[in-house]
N, C-alpha and C positions, 0 to 999 in steps of 0.2 A: 726326307730329298731334297736337296741346295736345286730351287728351277735351275733349269737350262734354255738357252736361246737353240729348240731346237724347231726349221720349217718345214712341215709338211709338202710334199711334192705337187701339191693339186689346191686350187682354188679353194680355202679358207670357206665354208657354208657359212651361212648367217646366222647370228643368234637363235632365232624365230623358228629358221627349218629344222635346228638340233633340239629346241626343245619341243618339238612335236615328239621326238625320239622316245622322247621320258614321260615317265609316268612313275608313283610312288601309290605300292602298294601292297597289306599287311606286314608291314613293317618294308620290304624288300624293294632295290633301286630296279626297277624293270626298265629293260632298256632294246630297245628293237634299231638295230644295228646293218646296214646295207652296203654293199661297193663292194670298192677292190679292201682288203687286207691293212694298206696303210689309212683310209680312208675308214672302217669300221674301228681302227684302233682311236683312233683320230674322237670320234661319234662317242665313246667311252670315257674317253680324257677328258675331256674337253665338257661332255655331263657330269661325269662324277668330278669334277677337279677339288672340289671342295670336302668330302668324304677320303679320298685315295691316301691322304694322312692319318689319315685312323683305322684303314684295312689293312691289311696284312704283310704288305709289300715292303715297308719299312721295317717291319718287324725281320720280315724272310732277308734281311739285307744285311741282319746283326745276326742273324741265330747260329749261324754255326762259330761267329766269337762268343757267343753265350753256353753254347754248350759245350766248347771246349773250355771254359771258365768255370764252368763250374765243378772240377775236381775231378772227374771222369775220365774225359779221355785224355787232359794231358798232364794229371796228375799231379808233381812239385810243380811244372810249368804252366799251371794255369792262369798264372798273372800275367802271363806274356801272350794270354788269349787274343787281347785284341789286338795284337802286332801279325801272331800268327792267321789269326781269320782274316788281317786288312793281306797277306800275305797268298792267303790262298783263293784269297779273292782276284791278286793280279793275275796268280798262272793259271791254275785248278780253271776257275771261275770265266779266264779269255782262253782257253781250251774249247769250256763247250761255249761260248759264244760263236767260235768260230764256227760250228756247227751245224750253226741253229738255219736252216735256209732262209734264202732270202725274203721268202712272200711270209713269212715269220720276223723277223729281224724290221718289215716295211711297217708289220704290225705297231711292233715295238715302239719303233719312229713314229708310227705315228699315236699311239699311245704317251709319247712322252712331250708330240710335240700341242696336243690338246691339254693335259693335265698340266705343264709347266714342267715336266721333271726332270733331273736330271739322267740322259740315259745311260750312264755307265752304275752308275747307282739301279738305275730298275734292271737292269743286263745280272747284276749281282743279284737282285732279288730273287729274279725268274728263274736263275739259275742254280739256286738253293738248292732244291730237292736233290739231283744229282750229287755237287759239292757234296751236302751231308754224307749220301753214300759213300764217296768214295775214300772222305774223310776215316769213318766206321770202318771203311777196307782198311788203310793204311794199318789204323789202330791194332786190329783182328790179328795183320800180318805180324806184325813188331810182338805184340804180346801173346797172340795164340786164341784169348778170347774178351770179353766185357765182364768183369766182376761186378754181378746185376746189383746187389743190394749198397751200392753205391757210384755205380758209372755215367750217373745223371742221364741216362736215357731214359723216357717214359714210357707206361705203358701205354700204347694207341694203338690202332691198328683197325681200316677199316672193315665194311662186311657186306657182300652181294647175300639177298635171297630170290629167289625165281619160284614161281610155277607155272604150271600152264597145263591143258588138256583138262585131265579130266581132276589134276590136283586142285585147280579153282572154280569159283563157283558159276563163272560164265562160261568158261574152258579159252580165256584169254589167256595174253600172257603179261603176266606183270613183273614188275622188276623193283624191290628195293634195297637202295643200300645207303648205307650211313659214313660219311666222311671222316675220317679219323685222325686230327692231323695237329700240330703247336699253332693253333690260331685262335686260343680261344679268349676273347676280349675284342681280336681284333677282324678276324674272318667274319664271326658269327654277330661282329657289331657293324657288319656295313653288306651285308648281304646278298645279293645279283642273280636276277632270272632274267639273262641276254638270248632274249630270238635273233638268231643270226638269218640276214635275205643274204649272202655272199654272190658276186657276181660269177665267179668261175663253179658254180655248184648249187647246193639242194638248200633249204631251208634244213636248221637247228635249234635247240633249245638248250642251255647250258645253264646248270645254276652253277655259281660262282659267287666271287665277291669284289666289291669294288680295288680295282687295276689288275684283276688278275683274266686274262684275255684268253685269249680261242676258246674252244669246247672242247678237248678232249681232257679232262678227269672226268665228269658228271654229265650224261646232255643225252639229247634223245634228235631224232632226223627225222625227218618227213616219209623217210621210206617204211618207217616202222620200227628201227633200231635206237638200242639202252647201250651204252658204254659206262660202264663204271673201272676205273683203274685201280689196280693193289698194288704199296709198295712192298717189297722185299728184306726189312733191313738189313735181315744176317746173312744174305746172301754174298757168295765169294768172288763174282765175276763182276768186276767194274772198267769200265771203257769208255775214255775219255773222249777217243773219236766219235762213238756215239749220235745220232740226232738226241737232245734234252726230252726228257719229258713233256707235253702235252702236245706235241707237232703232229706226232702223227693221230693217237686219239680224232684232234678234229680234221684232220684230214681223209679221218671215215667218215666223219658226220656226214660232211659234206659232199662225197664220192657215192660212201658202199650203199646200194640198193640191195645186199643179200647177204650172209651168214662166210659165202663164198666171195664173192668182194674183198672184205673186209679178209678171209685167212690172206689172199693172196698179197695184198699189202701189208700183213704182218711178215711171209716171207720173207718180204722185199726189205724189210725194216732191220737195221741194226740200232740198238737202245743203248745210251751209256749207261746204266745199270739193269738189276733184278726188277720188274715192272709184270703183273699180270692184265689181260685184257678179258672183261664178261662184257658179252657181248648178248644182249636176246633178239632175236625177230618177235613182229609180231604174227606177220606174215606167214612165218615158217614155222612158227610156233617152236620154238628150237633155241638154244644156247650154244655159243661156241667158247671157252673158255681157253686163252690163249695164255703160256705159261715161258717167260725169255726174262736169259742171260745173255751179258755177252757173246759165249761160244754156243748155248743148246737152247735148242727151246722143244716148245710138245704143247699138241693141244689134249684137251681134257673135252671129251666128248659124253654130257650127261650121259645117267643112267634115271630112265624113270622119270618123271616127270616133275618135277622140284629138285634145285639145285642151290648149296650155299658154298661159298667162298672170306675166305678172311683175308691173312698175309701169311701163308705158306704151300709150297708148291704143293701140287697130288700128284704128279704123274710121276712115276720111278725112274722116267727119261733124268729128273733133275733130282734124287734120289743123291745126298751126300753135298750139293751146292749150298747149301744153308748151315752154317755152323749154329751151335748149341752156345751162342754169345753170349747171351741174354736170357737166363733162365724163365724167368717173372715174366717175361717178354710174349717166350715161347709159346712157357703154359697157358699165355691167357691168349692165343693166337689159335690152339687149340682147344679149348676151351669153349670159345666164341664158337668153333668154329660145330662144335659138333651140339652143343644147346638149342646154333640156328638151325642145324640140321633136323634134330627130333621137333624142334618147334613147329617147322613144317609138317612133318609127316605127323603128328600129332591135328594137324586143321587140315591135314589134305582132303581135297572137296569141297571145303568153305573157304579155302583162301580168296579175299578178295584185297581193293587197300587199306581198307581198315584192319585188315588182318595182318596184310605184311608192312603195314606201319607199328601195328604194336609186336610185332615179333621186332623192329631195329627198336623200339622203347625198352625193352627187356634187360633189366636190372642184375639177370644174374641172382645166382645162390647168394643169398642177403647173409650169410657162413663167412664166403669168401671171395668176393666178389670182382677182385684182382684175376679172379681163374675163366667167369663167366662171364660177366657184366656184358652185353651188346649195344647196351646205351652207356659211352663212359664220360669221362669230366671231359675227352676231347674230341666228342664226337659233336662237331661245330657247324653239319652241313647234313642233311637225310630228305632223299627225295623217295618218292615211290611214281615208276611210270608205269602207263595204263598204254602202251603204246601201238594197241589197236584201234583209240580212241584221242589219238595223241595226245596226252593228258601228262602232266606234268604233277604231282601234287607234291609240293614244299614243306619241310616245316621248319616251322615261324620262328621267333623268341631267341632265345640264349643259350648255349652249351651247360646240358647235351639237349642239343635241338627235335633228338628222337623221341621225344621225351615230352613233348608241346604240340599244342595241333597244326593240323596242315592243312594249308590253304592249294585251289587248284587253278593251275594253269595251261589255257587249251593253243599248242601249237599252230592248228590249222586259223 
C-alpha cells in the first residue's frame, strides 16, 4: 500500500503514550485501544505501522483480481483479471464504501493516518469480503453454477461450537470458533488481540489481524456476549446498498448486553450479502443464531444445550437461497457441521475449554479430509470464549492454528 498524507482530526498523541498501549505476547500483538472511533483507528495504525504491510490488508486489496485470474470465474478472460479487478474496486467497491456509516469511516481514516496508508487502497481491502460475494453472485447469474474442480474457489469455511448448562463440566457457556479465510501467511502471520474501551460503549475484545479494525467478526464483550460471523458463499441474494460486514458486529459488541438487544439490532440491519451471526450469552446461558440475506432473515434457537454452525443456513425460511454452485465446498460445510455436532454430543457433560479447542482442531476423517475436516489449511484464527469468566483463549502459531497451543487473555 502506498503511503498517503491523511491527517487525523484530533491532536496526535505522543509516541510514549501510544507505546503504553502495546505489548507482544505469545506471538500476538496485544493492543489496548480507547477513545473515539478515529482515535482507536489511529492507535491501531500507529502501533502496527511496521507490520500492517505484512498482514492481510495488501493481499485483501488484490484478492478479487487474483481469484478472477485463476482461470475460474473469468475463464478465457482470466488474462484481464487485473483490469477487471481494478474496475470492480472503482465501481462495486465504491458503492460499498458509500454504505459505511460515519463512525466506521472515521475509524478507517484514523487507521490510514496512524499507519501512513493510502485511504483508497485501504477501503478496497476492507470491502473485499462483500465485493468477492458480489462477484461470485454475478458469475452464478450468468453461468448458473460454478464448476467445482477448476473454479479456483478454495475449500474453506468457519466453524462455531457451543455448549452450556448440562453439556459443560461447570455449567458455564463456552463458545469455540474457527475463522477460516484466504489469509494464510498474512492473517496468521500478524495476529492481534485488540482490547477496546470505546468512548460510546462497553469494553470488548476482538481476535483479529494487523490492520483489520473493529470487533465485528470474532469478539466478546463485558456483558458476556460472544460473537462469531459466518459467510455464505453460494447465497443468491446480494445487495450493494447494505452495510458492509464487520460494522454491525462491532456495534453489537459495544452496545448489546442481552441476546434480545442483539436481536433488535440485527432486525434493523440491512446487509450487503448473506451472513450469519452466532451470539452466545454467559448470563442467559443461551445462543442466538441469526441468519440473513438481502431479502430474508431467520432466527434459529438451538434445541438442547449444544450448538454447532458452519456455512450453510439451518432455517427452512432460507431454503433455496443457497445454490449448489460449488459441490466440494457444500460437502465440506455439511460434513463439518455433522462432525462438530457429533463431537459435541460425544463430550456432553464434560465440555471445557480444552475439549472445545480439541473439536476446533479435529482433522476429520483421514480418508476424506475435504469432506469433514474442522481444522483446515485456511484456519487462520481460532478462539475459545469463556464469557462468564471474561476469558479469551486464542490459538497461537500458523495455519491451521486450531491445532496449536492456546493462550488466555482476560477482558477484565
